[in-house]
N, C-alpha and C positions, 0 to 999 in steps of 0.2 A: 252682367257682371261677371267675370270669370276671376278664379285665384289661381296661381300656379306655384309651385315649389320654387323657392329662389336660391337654387342651388348653383354654383360656379361649374360648367361644364368639366367633367375629366377627359381625359384623353380620348376614349371611344368616342364620346359625343362630338368632340371637335373634329374627329376624323369624317363624321357624317357632314358637317358643313363642306360648304364651297370653299375650293382652294383661294378663289379672291376674296370671299368674306373673310374667311380667316385672315389673310394677309392685310387686308385693310384694317380690321378690327384690332388685330394685334400690333400694329403699328400705330394705332391711335391710343390704344390703352398704353404703350410705351411712351408714346409723347406726352400724354398726361402725368404718367409717373415720375416721369423725368421733371416736368413743371412741378409738381410738388414738392420734390426732394432737393431742388436747386434753389430756394430761397427760405428766408423765414417770414415771408409774408403769406402765410399759409392762406388766408380768406380771400387775398386776391387772386391767387392760385386757382382756387376753389372756382371762383367765377370765370377766370378765362377757360379753365377745363369746361366749363358749361356751354361757353360761346362756342367752344371749339366742336362741341358735339352737335350743337345747332348747325354751325357752319357746314357739317358734312351732312346735314339733312335728317340725323335722327331723332330730333324733337325740336317743338317749337321754344317751349321755356322751360326751365328746370329750376327746383328748389329743394333745398336740403334743409331738414328740421333736425331739433335735437329735443329729446325729452328732459323736462326740467327737473331738478335735483328733488324736490320738494312736493312732485304732483304727478299725476299721470295725464299729462299734458304735454303737447308739443308746440313750440316757439320756432320762427323762423331763423335760421343763421345764416344762409347766404341764398341768393337767388339772382337770376337774371331777368330783364324785361318787365321789372316791377316799380309800380311808382311808390314813394314813400307812403303815402297813405292806405296803401294795399299791402306793404309789408307789416304796417300796423295790425291790421285785420285777420292776417296769417298765421292764427293758432287754432290749433285743433284738441279737443280733448279726446283721449283714448276711444275710441268706437264713434266718434264723430265724423259722418262723412269719409269718402274713400281713405283720404288720409289717415283719419283715425282709427278706421276699421283695419287698415295694414298694421298699425301699431298693437292694437288690442288681438288682433288675430296671429300676428307673427307670421303672416303669409304675404305674396304678392297680390294687390288687388289690381285688375284690369277693369276699366269702362271702355266697351267698345265705343259708344256714342254717346259723349256728354250732353248731347242738346235732349235727350229723353231718358235719363237716369236720375233718380230723386237722390243717389248716394253722391253725385257730385254737385257740392254745395256752391263751388264759384265763389268763394271767399277773396280771392285774387282779381275777379273781374276781368274785363276786358277779352273776351273769347272773341278771336276772328273766327271766320268760316273755314280756315285752314285747319283749324284745331279740331280733330273730329274723336280721337280717343285721351284715356287718361289713365298713368300707370303709376301705383305707388307702392315702393319695395320697402319692407322694413329693414333696419340696421341691426344686428345682432352682435353680441359681444358676452361670451361667456355665458350664453341662453338667455340673456337679459337684452330688452328692447333699448337702445340707446338711442334710437333716432327714427327718421323715415326720408328716402329720396324719392321724389316725385318728378313727373314730367308729363306734358301735354303734347299727343302725337298727331303730326299731320297727316293728311291722306296720301301724301306723296312719299313716306317714311321707306326707306330700303329696306327696313326690317320687319320681319311679322314678331307677334308680341312675344314669343318666345325668347327670340335674341334680345327684344327691348329690355327683357326681366333680366337677363343674363348680363346685359350690359350695364345697365342699372346697379346691380349686385357689386359687380366687380369695380365700378366707378366708385360706389358710395364706400365699398370696403377701403379703396385707396384713400378717399377723402376721410374716413374715420381714422384710419392709420396715421396720416399725416397731421390731424387734429391732436389726436392723442400725444404724438411725439411733440407737437408744439406745448399742449398744457405740461407735460411732463419736465421740458425746458423751463417753461415758465415758471412751475413752482419749484424747480431746483435754483433758479435765480433768485425766488423771493427768500427762499430757504438761505441760501447764501448770503442775500441782503440782510435778512434777520440775524444771521449771525454775527456778519460783520459788524452789526450795530451793537448786538450783545458783547462782544469782545471788546468792541471800542469803550462802550460803558464800563465794563468791567475794569477794563485799563486804566481809565480813567477816574475809578471810583474813590480812590483816595484822594483826587485833586479836584472832585467836585465841592464847588463852596459851600453847601449844606453840611458836607461830611468832614470839615476842619473843624477839629475839636478845640474848644475854647467858649468858656461863658464869661470870664473876667470882663470887667471894663474897659479895659484898655484893648483887648480882643474884638470887643463890641464896637468900639470905636472904628477899629479896622475894617471890619464887616462894614459898618454903615458907609466908610470911604468906598468901598470895593462896590457897593451896590451903586453908588452915585456916579463914578467914574467909569467903569466897565462899559456901559452902552456907548460913549464917547470913542472918538478916535485918538484922543489926547495921549502924548508920550508921559509914562510913569517911571517914577525913580523908586526903589523899593529898598529900604537901608534897615538894618538891624546887623545884629553879631552874627557869627556863623553857626548855623545849626538853627536859625529861628524859622526856616520855612519860608524863604524867600521864593523859591522855584514853585514851591505849593500855591503861593498867593498870586505870581505871575499865571501859574496855569489856570487858578478860578478867575482872574480877570479876562483871560481868552474866553473860558468856556460860557462866561455873562455878556459877551459882546456880539456885535452883530457880526463878527467874524469868526463865529464858532464854527461854521462848517469848513473854513479855510485852515490851512496850514498850522502848526504851533511849532516852530524851530527853536531849537534851544543851542547857547553854545556858551561854554565856560571860557572868557578871556585871558584866565590867570592860567589855564591848562594848557596852552599852546605857545610856543615860541612867536618872536614878533614877525620873523619872515613867513611862517606858515599862517599866522593869523590872519593877515591881509588876505591871502588867498582863499583862507576860509570864510571871512566875510564877504569878498566881493567876485570870489571866482579867479580863473585863469584860462587863456587862450593855450592852445596848443604849441610848445616850445618856447613858453614864456620864460621857464628856467630849465635848469637839467632834467628834472624827473617830471616834467609836465609833459608827458605823450600824448594827451589828448585834453580837450578842453572840457573844463569844470565849472559847473555853476555853483556860486556861493552862496551862504545863508541869507543874504538880502534877497536874491533872485527866486530862491526856493519858497521864502516867506510870502512871496508876492500874493495879495488878497488875503494874509492873514496874520500872524503875529510872530516878531521876533524876538525871544528874550534873550538878554545878553548878560549874563552873568559875571560878579568882579568886574563891571566897567572902569573900576579906578585901576584898574593894572594896565590899562592899555598905553601903548607910547605915545610921545608928541605928535609924531608923524601920522600915526593913526587916528590920532584925534581931530586932525585936521580934515582928513577924508570923512569921517564919521559925522563931522560938522556940516559938511557941503551934502551927503545924503539926507540929512535930517531936513536941509533948508530947501533942497531941490528935489529931492526926490528921484535922484538919477546919480550913475556910477558908471565906471568902466572897470572892466575884468582886470587884472594882471595881466600884463603884455599886450591888449588889445587898446582900440582907440575909439571902439563903437561907444556911444553913449545908450545906457539901460537904462529905461523907465521902471520905475518900483512903486507900489501901492502897499506898503508895510506900515502896522503898527509897532511902534518900538516900546517894549517894558525893559528897563535895566534895573540892576541890582548891585548893590555893594556894600562890604561891612566897613569902608575905609571912612576917613573925616575928609571930604571933598571940599568943603571950605577951608580945612587947613592945608590941603594940598593946592588950592588955587591962590592962596595968601604967600605960599613958598615957590609959585610960579611951574609945579607939578603937573596941574589939571588947567586947562584952557577955560578960562571964566566965561566965554562965551558958548562953548560946549556945555558948561556945568548948568547954564539957565535953560539950555535948549532941552537937556534931560530931565531939570527939575521943575516940570511944568506941574506935575500932581505929584507931591512926595507921599509916600506910605510910610510910616516908621513902624516896624516891628518891635515889640517889647521883649527883651530877653525872659527866659523861663523864671530868673529870680525873681522878676516883676509880675510874675502871672501866678502866684503862689496858689490861688484859688484852682488854676486849672490844670497843676501839677496830678494829683489825684484822678482826674479825669483821664489824662493821657497815659496814667500808668496802667489805668483798668482797660483802657482802650488797648493797648499795645499789647497786654499780657494776654487778652482775650485772642487778638489777632493771631499771635504766635502759638498761642495753645493750639487754636484750630489749624493752624498750618504744620505742627509738628506733633498732633495728636495727642496731647496730653492736658491734664486735668490737676490744677493746683490754685493755691490762692495764699494769699499773705496774711500771717498772723498780726496782728494788732501792732507789734515792738517792731515786725519787719517792714510795715507802711508807714510807721512813725520816722523809721530810719532815711527810706527813701524820700519821704516829705521835708524832712529835715536837710537833705542834701542840695547845696546850691544850683547842681547841674550847669556848670560854667561853660559845657560843650552845648548846652540849651536841648532842642526836641531831638536834634539827631542823635546826642548823647544818650538821651533817655530812651531812645528807640533801639539803639543797639546794647543798651545795659539789658533793656527787658527781653531782649532776644537771648542775651547772654545766661539771663536767670532762668530761662524757660529749657534752654538746652541743657546746662548744668545741673541743675537742681531737680529732685526726683517728683513723683507726682505728690498730691497730697499738700500740708501745710508748709507753707516757705517760712523758715524761721529766721531771726537775725543773725546767726552766727552761719548762717549759708551763704550770706551774702558775702563773705570775708572775702573772696576771689573776685568778687565783681564790683564793688567801690572803690576808689582809689582814695587818696588821701589819709589812709588809716581810719576811715569813719567806723569800720566794724570794732575795732580796736577803742577808740574813744567812747562808742557807744557802750559797747560792754562794761567799761571802766564806770560807767554811772549806774550800773543795774548791781543791787545787793549780789553777793557769792554765797551761796550756799556753803555750809560747813564742809560737806564732804568733798566740795570742789575744792573750797580755799585750804583745805589741807595737803594737797598734792599739786596746787598752782600758785603763782605767785604774780605779781605785777611789778613791771619795770619802774612805775611813778607812784607815789600815795595816791588813794583814792581822794578825787575832790568832793571838796565840803560845798554845798549849794544852798545859801541864805539860812545856813544855821539848822538845817533840816536832813543833815547828814546826806546818804546817796538815795536821794529821793527821784522820782522821775525825770527821764531828760527831757529837756524842753530845747526850743530852735536856739533859744537866746544863750543857754549854758554850751548848747553843743558849739555855737561859733565860738565863744569864750575859749573853749576847751581847742579849737583848733589854732586860735590865735595865740594860743600859749605854746601849742605843741610848734608851730612855725618858729616861735621866739627862740625856744630850747633847741631847736635844729640850727637855727642860723648862729645861734650862740656858739653851740659845739662844732660847727664848721667855720667859725672865725668871721661869719658874714659871705660867705662864698655861697651864692643862690644855686649855683648848678649842684653843689655837693650837699645842702640843705636838701634840695628837689629830691636826690637819689635816696636819702635817707627816709623822707615821708611818702615815697614811692609817687611822686609828682614829675610832670615835666617842669622845665624851665619856664616855659610861658603859662603855665600853670600857679608857678609859686609867683611869679612876678603879678600876676594878676590879684593874688590872694595879699599879697603885701601891700598893695596899691588899695585893695577894698579895705583892708583894718587899719590902712594908714601907719603900715610899720616903717620906721626910719632905718635905714641900711647905711 
C-alpha cells in the first residue's frame, strides 16, 4: 500500500506529461465539467461522469462517499456497477479499510494488489479478475474532509497511479463543487418557500378564524356555523350591515375549506360599473370592446380550484343576474366577445347588506338566483348587538395600532365607558378607524374622555361631559348651553348607557325642532350625516 499527495498538477507538472495524455485528459475533464453544469440533476450527471471514466478505460468502478454530519463516518452518495444490497453495505468509519484510512489520514491511499492486502475490505463485493488495484482519494474543503472518491483499477488502465490520483482529485473536486452548488440552491429554495409561507400566514393573520375577535353568544353561533359549512363546497350568503366583517368571515371560510391552498379571489360588485363588471367577472377576448387590446381572464376563471368572494351581490344588474345564475347552475361561461365555453370549479361566497327578500318581492332581484345564493345563510350581528365584544375589539385594535405606531397609552375608566356607550353605527370598520385615529391623535399615557372630543361624532363627548360634576374653578369660567340634566332624582350622577341614549334622543329632537324638521340641517347641527340621523330617528321611533 502506498500514499500519495493528492495535489492538482501545476503548469510545470503538466508540461512533463505527454501531449497525447494532456489532450485526452483535458478534453475528458472538460466534458465532465460541462455535464455537471448543464443540468440540475447533479446525481445523474455524477453517475454519467463515472461511466465516462470507465468508458475511457481509466477505472472499473467508481464510488463517491460523503462524511456524515454528526459522525466520523462515510456513507455512499453515488456509484456505478453496484447492486442495491452492495450500496447498503458500503459505509466506512474513519480509519476503516482503505476508504476510511484515506479520510482519516487526509491523503490518497493506493492498493497495488487488492487480492492480497488486508486493508481492502471489499464491502462492495463482486471483484472481477480484471480489478487489480484500488485508489481512494480524500476530498477536502477548507482543510476539512468532506468525503472520499474511490475507484477500482484494471490491469489494462492507460494511466499510472500518480495520474489516476490526479484524475480522481480533479474529478472529485468537480463533483463536490457541483453538489455544493446544488445544496446552496436547494437551501435557498427552501428558505424562499419558508419565507413565502411566513409572509402568507402573516398576510392572512387577521383573517384566520381563530383570530376573529368575538366571545358573544351571537358570534359563537356564527363560528359554529362556519366550522360546519366551511369544509363543504356549498354556496354561502353572508348578510349583515356595512362594516360587520363580511369579508373577514368569507376569508375564514376559505381558509377552513378543502380549497385553502387554491386562490381566494375577491370582487366588490358595487365598486364597478355594469359594463366593466361583466368583464371583471367573466373576462374578455381581444377586441371585444374598444379598450380590449388583449385577452383577459375574469374572476371566475382566476378562482378556478379556489373560492370567489362577491361582495355587495345585491347591487348587480338583472342582465348580470341571469349570467351569474347560469354559471352557478352549469359551472361554465363565455368570456365577453368570445364563443368558447370555459368550465370552472369555483366555490362562491357572496355577501350583501341589502334586504334581498324585499328586492325579490319588488322584482329587483331574481328569485331563482336568490335561492341559488342562499344555500347556507350566515347572518352577522351588528356591533350594537354584541355589547360584550366591544371592549375586546377596543383593546385588540388599541394594541395593534400602538404597536404599529410605536406608542404606549391606555384608557381611563371614563374614556372606556364613553367608548362602550357609543352605539357604533358603522360597526367594526368604524371602531377600527376610530381606534387608529385615537392612537394617532392622542399623546402617550392616559386617554381622558375630553381627548375624544374630536374622535366620536354625534356630540357624544359634550353629552358625556354634561353628565359629570363640574369643578367650581371650571364652572366659574365655563357655561353650558343647556341646563344640567337630572337623572332619577340623584342629580348629575354617573352616566349610564340608558341616560346617554336619552340625552342623544333629546338632542336629536331639539335639533329637529330648531331646524323645523329638516333632517339634513339637524344632522349638520349635531355633526352627523343624513344617513346617520335617519338611522337614529328610526332607532328611537321619532316621528318627523
